[in-house]
C-alpha positions in Angstrom: 105.9 82.9 37.1 109.0 80.7 36.9 111.1 83.6 38.2 108.8 84.0 41.2 109.1 80.3 42.0 112.8 80.4 41.8 113.0 83.5 44.1 110.7 81.8 46.6 112.8 78.7 46.6 115.9 80.8 47.2 114.3 82.7 50.1 113.1 79.4 51.6 116.7 78.0 51.4 118.2 81.1 53.0 115.6 81.0 55.8 116.4 77.3 56.6 120.1 78.2 56.8 119.3 81.1 59.2 117.2 78.7 61.3 120.2 76.3 61.6 122.5 79.2 62.6 120.1 80.4 65.2 119.7 77.0 66.7 123.5 76.5 66.9 123.9 79.9 68.6 121.2 79.0 71.1 123.0 75.8 71.9 126.3 77.6 72.4 124.5 80.2 74.7 123.1 77.3 76.7 126.5 75.7 77.1 128.0 79.0 78.3 125.1 79.5 80.7 125.5 76.0 82.2 129.3 76.5 82.5 128.8 79.8 84.4 126.2 78.2 86.7 128.5 75.3 87.5 131.3 77.6 88.6 130.8 78.8 92.2 131.6 82.5 92.6 134.4 83.2 95.0 133.8 85.9 97.6 136.0 88.8 96.6 137.8 90.5 99.5 136.5 93.9 100.2 139.0 96.7 99.8 139.2 99.4 102.4 137.7 102.7 101.2 139.9 105.6 101.6 138.4 109.0 102.2 139.0 111.4 99.3 141.1 114.4 99.9 139.0 117.5 100.4 140.1 120.7 98.6 140.2 123.4 101.3 139.3 126.1 98.8 136.3 124.2 97.6 135.2 123.5 101.1 134.6 127.1 101.9 130.9 127.9 101.4 130.2 131.2 100.1 126.7 132.8 100.7 124.7 133.0 97.5 122.7 136.0 96.5 119.0 135.7 96.7 117.4 136.0 93.4 114.3 138.0 92.9 111.7 135.5 91.6 109.1 136.8 89.2 105.6 135.7 90.0 104.1 133.5 87.3 101.0 134.7 85.4 98.9 132.2 87.4 100.5 133.5 90.6 99.5 137.1 89.6 95.9 136.1 89.1 95.8 134.1 92.3 97.3 137.0 94.3 94.6 139.3 92.9 91.8 136.8 93.8 93.2 136.2 97.3 93.5 139.9 98.1 89.8 140.4 97.4 87.3 139.6 100.3 84.1 139.7 98.2 85.6 138.0 95.2 86.8 139.0 91.8 85.1 138.8 88.4 86.8 137.6 85.3 86.3 141.0 83.8 88.2 142.6 86.7 91.0 140.1 86.3 91.3 140.9 82.6 91.5 144.6 83.3 94.1 144.2 86.2 96.4 141.7 84.4 96.0 142.6 80.8 95.6 139.0 79.8 93.0 137.8 77.3 89.8 136.1 78.5 90.8 132.6 77.3 94.1 132.8 79.4 92.2 134.0 82.5 89.6 131.2 82.0 92.3 128.6 81.8 94.1 129.9 84.9 90.9 130.1 86.9 90.0 126.5 85.8 93.4 125.1 86.9 93.3 127.0 90.2 89.8 125.7 91.0 90.8 122.1 90.2 93.8 122.4 92.5 91.5 123.8 95.2 93.3 127.2 95.5 90.1 129.2 94.7 86.4 128.6 94.6 83.5 130.0 92.6 81.1 132.1 94.7 78.7 132.7 91.7 79.1 132.6 88.0 82.3 134.5 87.0 83.1 135.5 90.6 86.0 133.8 92.4 87.3 133.9 96.0 90.6 132.5 97.4 90.4 129.5 99.7 
C-alpha cells in the first residue's frame, strides 16, 4: 500500500510539472501569434510568368489505337434483356450467359434499381 501511495505521489508531481510546461508553451505561442499579428504584411511584387518551352517532339499528337472494350457481365445481361421484345425470364438468362442464379438475381436487382429494366411479371424482365 505504501508503494502505491509513493507511485501516485510521483505521478502527481510529474503531472504538475507537465502542466507548468504546457502553460509556458501556450504563453510563448500567444506571444508569437501577437507578434505576427502586429507586423503588417508587405505586398510582394508579382513576378512575370514566363511561358515554358514546349518540346516539339512531345507536341506532336499521335493517334491512339481504339481498344476493344469487353462488355461487363451486367452489360451482357442487359443486352440480352433489351434485345427481347416480350421479356426474358431468369432461367433464359442463366442458360444464355452461363451465370448462376444468384449472380443473375443480383444483376437484375441492380438494373431495376437504376431504372434500366423493369419487371413485367414475376421473373420476366423487359428493357426500358
